[in-house]
N, CA, C and O atoms as a GROMACS GRO file, in nm:
protein
  312
    1MET      N    1   0.083  -0.115   0.006
    1MET     CA    2   0.003  -0.002   0.000
    1MET      C    3   0.087   0.121   0.001
    1MET      O    4   0.170   0.139   0.090
    2LYS      N    5   0.066   0.210  -0.101
    2LYS     CA    6   0.146   0.324  -0.116
    2LYS      C    7   0.128   0.421   0.002
    2LYS      O    8   0.018   0.437   0.053
    3ASN      N    9   0.241   0.486   0.046
    3ASN     CA   10   0.257   0.589   0.143
    3ASN      C   11   0.188   0.548   0.272
    3ASN      O   12   0.121   0.635   0.327
    4GLN      N   13   0.193   0.429   0.326
    4GLN     CA   14   0.129   0.384   0.439
    4GLN      C   15   0.226   0.319   0.533
    4GLN      O   16   0.314   0.245   0.488
    5LYS      N   17   0.215   0.343   0.658
    5LYS     CA   18   0.302   0.283   0.761
    5LYS      C   19   0.238   0.150   0.790
    5LYS      O   20   0.116   0.143   0.798
    6MET      N   21   0.316   0.042   0.806
    6MET     CA   22   0.271  -0.093   0.834
    6MET      C   23   0.325  -0.129   0.971
    6MET      O   24   0.445  -0.122   1.000
    7ILE      N   25   0.224  -0.169   1.058
    7ILE     CA   26   0.259  -0.216   1.191
    7ILE      C   27   0.227  -0.359   1.205
    7ILE      O   28   0.112  -0.400   1.189
    8ARG      N   29   0.326  -0.436   1.236
    8ARG     CA   30   0.305  -0.581   1.261
    8ARG      C   31   0.294  -0.611   1.415
    8ARG      O   32   0.384  -0.579   1.492
    9GLU      N   33   0.190  -0.667   1.451
    9GLU     CA   34   0.167  -0.701   1.585
    9GLU      C   35   0.222  -0.846   1.609
    9GLU      O   36   0.284  -0.907   1.521
   10ASN      N   37   0.195  -0.897   1.732
   10ASN     CA   38   0.241  -1.029   1.766
   10ASN      C   39   0.178  -1.133   1.677
   10ASN      O   40   0.235  -1.240   1.658
   11THR      N   41   0.060  -1.105   1.621
   11THR     CA   42  -0.008  -1.194   1.530
   11THR      C   43   0.046  -1.179   1.386
   11THR      O   44   0.132  -1.094   1.362
   12ASP      N   45  -0.001  -1.256   1.297
   12ASP     CA   46   0.039  -1.245   1.158
   12ASP      C   47  -0.034  -1.134   1.086
   12ASP      O   48  -0.010  -1.106   0.969
   13GLU      N   49  -0.127  -1.068   1.161
   13GLU     CA   50  -0.210  -0.964   1.092
   13GLU      C   51  -0.133  -0.848   1.072
   13GLU      O   52  -0.054  -0.817   1.162
   14VAL      N   53  -0.143  -0.774   0.965
   14VAL     CA   54  -0.079  -0.646   0.943
   14VAL      C   55  -0.183  -0.537   0.938
   14VAL      O   56  -0.280  -0.546   0.863
   15ILE      N   57  -0.164  -0.433   1.020
   15ILE     CA   58  -0.253  -0.321   1.024
   15ILE      C   59  -0.185  -0.204   0.953
   15ILE      O   60  -0.071  -0.171   0.985
   16CYS      N   61  -0.252  -0.142   0.856
   16CYS     CA   62  -0.207  -0.041   0.782
   16CYS      C   63  -0.271   0.088   0.820
   16CYS      O   64  -0.394   0.097   0.826
   17TYR      N   65  -0.188   0.192   0.845
   17TYR     CA   66  -0.231   0.332   0.875
   17TYR      C   67  -0.181   0.420   0.769
   17TYR      O   68  -0.067   0.400   0.727
   18PRO      N   69  -0.255   0.518   0.719
   18PRO     CA   70  -0.192   0.615   0.631
   18PRO      C   71  -0.102   0.700   0.707
   18PRO      O   72  -0.133   0.742   0.818
   19SER      N   73   0.018   0.730   0.648
   19SER     CA   74   0.119   0.805   0.709
   19SER      C   75   0.076   0.951   0.710
   19SER      O   76   0.002   0.991   0.620
   20LYS      N   77   0.119   1.031   0.805
   20LYS     CA   78   0.100   1.174   0.808
   20LYS      C   79   0.151   1.245   0.680
   20LYS      O   80   0.094   1.343   0.633
   21TYR      N   81   0.258   1.192   0.628
   21TYR     CA   82   0.317   1.257   0.511
   21TYR      C   83   0.218   1.242   0.388
   21TYR      O   84   0.198   1.336   0.312
   22SER      N   85   0.160   1.126   0.374
   22SER     CA   86   0.063   1.101   0.262
   22SER      C   87  -0.055   1.183   0.274
   22SER      O   88  -0.107   1.230   0.173
   23LEU      N   89  -0.105   1.205   0.399
   23LEU     CA   90  -0.230   1.289   0.428
   23LEU      C   91  -0.188   1.435   0.395
   23LEU      O   92  -0.266   1.507   0.333
   24ASP      N   93  -0.076   1.477   0.433
   24ASP     CA   94  -0.028   1.614   0.399
   24ASP      C   95  -0.026   1.629   0.244
   24ASP      O   96  -0.081   1.725   0.190
   25ILE      N   97   0.032   1.540   0.179
   25ILE     CA   98   0.042   1.546   0.032
   25ILE      C   99  -0.096   1.553  -0.030
   25ILE      O  100  -0.117   1.631  -0.123
   26ASP      N  101  -0.191   1.475   0.016
   26ASP     CA  102  -0.322   1.466  -0.039
   26ASP      C  103  -0.391   1.607  -0.004
   26ASP      O  104  -0.465   1.660  -0.086
   27GLN      N  105  -0.366   1.657   0.104
   27GLN     CA  106  -0.432   1.784   0.142
   27GLN      C  107  -0.371   1.895   0.057
   27GLN      O  108  -0.442   1.986   0.014
   28LEU      N  109  -0.240   1.890   0.033
   28LEU     CA  110  -0.180   1.994  -0.060
   28LEU      C  111  -0.228   1.980  -0.194
   28LEU      O  112  -0.255   2.080  -0.261
   29ASP      N  113  -0.242   1.853  -0.244
   29ASP     CA  114  -0.291   1.837  -0.381
   29ASP      C  115  -0.436   1.885  -0.399
   29ASP      O  116  -0.470   1.941  -0.503
   30ARG      N  117  -0.521   1.864  -0.297
   30ARG     CA  118  -0.658   1.913  -0.301
   30ARG      C  119  -0.659   2.074  -0.293
   30ARG      O  120  -0.739   2.142  -0.357
   31ARG      N  121  -0.573   2.119  -0.216
   31ARG     CA  122  -0.561   2.270  -0.198
   31ARG      C  123  -0.520   2.332  -0.334
   31ARG      O  124  -0.574   2.433  -0.380
   32GLN      N  125  -0.423   2.263  -0.393
   32GLN     CA  126  -0.369   2.316  -0.522
   32GLN      C  127  -0.471   2.306  -0.630
   32GLN      O  128  -0.481   2.395  -0.713
   33GLU      N  129  -0.549   2.197  -0.632
   33GLU     CA  130  -0.663   2.180  -0.732
   33GLU      C  131  -0.766   2.294  -0.713
   33GLU      O  132  -0.811   2.357  -0.809
   34GLU      N  133  -0.802   2.316  -0.586
   34GLU     CA  134  -0.897   2.421  -0.554
   34GLU      C  135  -0.846   2.558  -0.598
   34GLU      O  136  -0.924   2.638  -0.651
   35MET      N  137  -0.724   2.585  -0.578
   35MET     CA  138  -0.666   2.719  -0.624
   35MET      C  139  -0.666   2.723  -0.776
   35MET      O  140  -0.695   2.828  -0.832
   36LYS      N  141  -0.635   2.618  -0.842
   36LYS     CA  142  -0.641   2.616  -0.989
   36LYS      C  143  -0.776   2.635  -1.040
   36LYS      O  144  -0.795   2.705  -1.140
   37ARG      N  145  -0.881   2.571  -0.973
   37ARG     CA  146  -1.019   2.588  -1.009
   37ARG      C  147  -1.066   2.741  -1.001
   37ARG      O  148  -1.126   2.797  -1.093
   38ARG      N  149  -1.030   2.803  -0.874
   38ARG     CA  150  -1.056   2.935  -0.850
   38ARG      C  151  -0.993   3.032  -0.948
   38ARG      O  152  -1.053   3.130  -0.992
   39PHE      N  153  -0.868   3.000  -0.980
   39PHE     CA  154  -0.795   3.085  -1.079
   39PHE      C  155  -0.867   3.077  -1.213
   39PHE      O  156  -0.898   3.181  -1.270
   40LEU      N  157  -0.894   2.965  -1.264
   40LEU     CA  158  -0.964   2.958  -1.392
   40LEU      C  159  -1.098   3.026  -1.388
   40LEU      O  160  -1.137   3.085  -1.488
   41LEU      N  161  -1.174   3.020  -1.273
   41LEU     CA  162  -1.302   3.085  -1.261
   41LEU      C  163  -1.289   3.232  -1.273
   41LEU      O  164  -1.367   3.297  -1.343
   42LEU      N  165  -1.184   3.289  -1.200
   42LEU     CA  166  -1.164   3.426  -1.208
   42LEU      C  167  -1.116   3.481  -1.334
   42LEU      O  168  -1.148   3.593  -1.372
   43GLN      N  169  -1.033   3.396  -1.404
   43GLN     CA  170  -0.988   3.433  -1.536
   43GLN      C  171  -1.104   3.441  -1.634
   43GLN      O  172  -1.110   3.533  -1.716
   44SER      N  173  -1.195   3.347  -1.625
   44SER     CA  174  -1.320   3.343  -1.702
   44SER      C  175  -1.411   3.464  -1.677
   44SER      O  176  -1.468   3.526  -1.767
   45ARG      N  177  -1.419   3.493  -1.546
   45ARG     CA  178  -1.501   3.618  -1.506
   45ARG      C  179  -1.436   3.740  -1.559
   45ARG      O  180  -1.507   3.828  -1.609
   46ARG      N  181  -1.305   3.753  -1.553
   46ARG     CA  182  -1.231   3.866  -1.602
   46ARG      C  183  -1.255   3.882  -1.747
   46ARG      O  184  -1.287   3.992  -1.791
   47SER      N  185  -1.242   3.779  -1.826
   47SER     CA  186  -1.271   3.784  -1.972
   47SER      C  187  -1.416   3.835  -2.007
   47SER      O  188  -1.440   3.913  -2.099
   48TYR      N  189  -1.510   3.782  -1.921
   48TYR     CA  190  -1.648   3.833  -1.943
   48TYR      C  191  -1.662   3.976  -1.918
   48TYR      O  192  -1.721   4.050  -1.996
   49LEU      N  193  -1.604   4.020  -1.800
   49LEU     CA  194  -1.607   4.163  -1.763
   49LEU      C  195  -1.547   4.251  -1.866
   49LEU      O  196  -1.602   4.356  -1.898
   50GLU      N  197  -1.429   4.208  -1.921
   50GLU     CA  198  -1.365   4.280  -2.018
   50GLU      C  199  -1.448   4.305  -2.149
   50GLU      O  200  -1.452   4.415  -2.204
   51ARG      N  201  -1.512   4.199  -2.191
   51ARG     CA  202  -1.602   4.212  -2.299
   51ARG      C  203  -1.711   4.301  -2.277
   51ARG      O  204  -1.748   4.380  -2.364
   52GLU      N  205  -1.770   4.291  -2.150
   52GLU     CA  206  -1.878   4.385  -2.112
   52GLU      C  207  -1.831   4.525  -2.114
   52GLU      O  208  -1.897   4.613  -2.169
   53LEU      N  209  -1.712   4.550  -2.052
   53LEU     CA  210  -1.659   4.685  -2.052
   53LEU      C  211  -1.627   4.744  -2.186
   53LEU      O  212  -1.637   4.866  -2.206
   54LYS      N  213  -1.587   4.653  -2.281
   54LYS     CA  214  -1.559   4.704  -2.414
   54LYS      C  215  -1.695   4.744  -2.475
   54LYS      O  216  -1.701   4.846  -2.543
   55ALA      N  217  -1.801   4.671  -2.455
   55ALA     CA  218  -1.931   4.698  -2.512
   55ALA      C  219  -1.981   4.833  -2.464
   55ALA      O  220  -2.038   4.912  -2.540
   56VAL      N  221  -1.956   4.860  -2.324
   56VAL     CA  222  -2.006   4.982  -2.264
   56VAL      C  223  -1.924   5.101  -2.325
   56VAL      O  224  -1.978   5.209  -2.351
   57LYS      N  225  -1.795   5.076  -2.344
   57LYS     CA  226  -1.707   5.182  -2.396
   57LYS      C  227  -1.757   5.218  -2.534
   57LYS      O  228  -1.769   5.336  -2.566
   58THR      N  229  -1.787   5.116  -2.619
   58THR     CA  230  -1.833   5.140  -2.747
   58THR      C  231  -1.970   5.218  -2.746
   58THR      O  232  -1.991   5.315  -2.820
   59GLY      N  233  -2.052   5.172  -2.664
   59GLY     CA  234  -2.186   5.242  -2.641
   59GLY      C  235  -2.168   5.393  -2.605
   59GLY      O  236  -2.238   5.480  -2.657
   60LEU      N  237  -2.074   5.416  -2.516
   60LEU     CA  238  -2.053   5.558  -2.467
   60LEU      C  239  -1.991   5.638  -2.586
   60LEU      O  240  -2.033   5.752  -2.605
   61LEU      N  241  -1.903   5.590  -2.660
   61LEU     CA  242  -1.844   5.656  -2.774
   61LEU      C  243  -1.955   5.691  -2.875
   61LEU      O  244  -1.964   5.804  -2.923
   62GLN      N  245  -2.038   5.595  -2.903
   62GLN     CA  246  -2.153   5.627  -3.004
   62GLN      C  247  -2.243   5.722  -2.952
   62GLN      O  248  -2.290   5.807  -3.029
   63LEU      N  249  -2.278   5.720  -2.823
   63LEU     CA  250  -2.365   5.815  -2.755
   63LEU      C  251  -2.306   5.954  -2.763
   63LEU      O  252  -2.378   6.050  -2.793
   64ASP      N  253  -2.183   5.966  -2.739
   64ASP     CA  254  -2.107   6.083  -2.739
   64ASP      C  255  -2.110   6.155  -2.879
   64ASP      O  256  -2.129   6.276  -2.890
   65GLN      N  257  -2.090   6.068  -2.986
   65GLN     CA  258  -2.100   6.108  -3.121
   65GLN      C  259  -2.230   6.165  -3.154
   65GLN      O  260  -2.238   6.272  -3.215
   66GLN      N  261  -2.343   6.092  -3.113
   66GLN     CA  262  -2.471   6.127  -3.138
   66GLN      C  263  -2.504   6.266  -3.063
   66GLN      O  264  -2.572   6.352  -3.119
   67MET      N  265  -2.457   6.283  -2.943
   67MET     CA  266  -2.488   6.410  -2.869
   67MET      C  267  -2.414   6.529  -2.949
   67MET      O  268  -2.475   6.634  -2.970
   68HIS      N  269  -2.288   6.511  -2.993
   68HIS     CA  270  -2.222   6.608  -3.066
   68HIS      C  271  -2.291   6.636  -3.191
   68HIS      O  272  -2.302   6.754  -3.224
   69SER      N  273  -2.339   6.544  -3.268
   69SER     CA  274  -2.410   6.559  -3.392
   69SER      C  275  -2.533   6.638  -3.367
   69SER      O  276  -2.562   6.734  -3.438
   70TYR      N  277  -2.607   6.598  -3.268
   70TYR     CA  278  -2.736   6.671  -3.235
   70TYR      C  279  -2.712   6.807  -3.191
   70TYR      O  280  -2.794   6.894  -3.220
   71SER      N  281  -2.603   6.837  -3.120
   71SER     CA  282  -2.572   6.971  -3.074
   71SER      C  283  -2.543   7.050  -3.202
   71SER      O  284  -2.599   7.158  -3.221
   72ALA      N  285  -2.459   7.001  -3.286
   72ALA     CA  286  -2.422   7.070  -3.408
   72ALA      C  287  -2.547   7.090  -3.495
   72ALA      O  288  -2.558   7.198  -3.552
   73TYR      N  289  -2.641   6.997  -3.510
   73TYR     CA  290  -2.761   7.014  -3.581
   73TYR      C  291  -2.846   7.126  -3.518
   73TYR      O  292  -2.900   7.209  -3.591
   74LYS      N  293  -2.857   7.128  -3.390
   74LYS     CA  294  -2.944   7.225  -3.330
   74LYS      C  295  -2.884   7.363  -3.353
   74LYS      O  296  -2.961   7.456  -3.378
   75LYS      N  297  -2.759   7.382  -3.345
   75LYS     CA  298  -2.690   7.513  -3.365
   75LYS      C  299  -2.722   7.562  -3.512
   75LYS      O  300  -2.749   7.680  -3.535
   76MET      N  301  -2.717   7.468  -3.605
   76MET     CA  302  -2.736   7.507  -3.743
   76MET      C  303  -2.885   7.541  -3.771
   76MET      O  304  -2.914   7.625  -3.857
   77SER      N  305  -2.973   7.481  -3.704
   77SER     CA  306  -3.117   7.500  -3.730
   77SER      C  307  -3.164   7.627  -3.668
   77SER      O  308  -3.279   7.661  -3.694
   78LYS      N  309  -3.088   7.706  -3.585
   78LYS     CA  310  -3.138   7.822  -3.527
   78LYS      C  311  -3.118   7.942  -3.619
   78LYS      O  312  -3.156   8.054  -3.584
   0.00000   0.00000   0.00000
């Protein structure tokens, strides 16, 4: 059995206990996997927000152009 301490008692029976080292490794692996999952989630969210921000910027630029056009039209019509 991988990464386990084996204790042999007076009988022929062998009792296996997971070693503290293997538990620590498993815990670190789970922690690393969780960090990777959160990192990918945040990257995905950032990409989404960047696309949204780009759309808002485009909308603001178009609205600004329309406001300037309307202002110029209003001045000319007076």
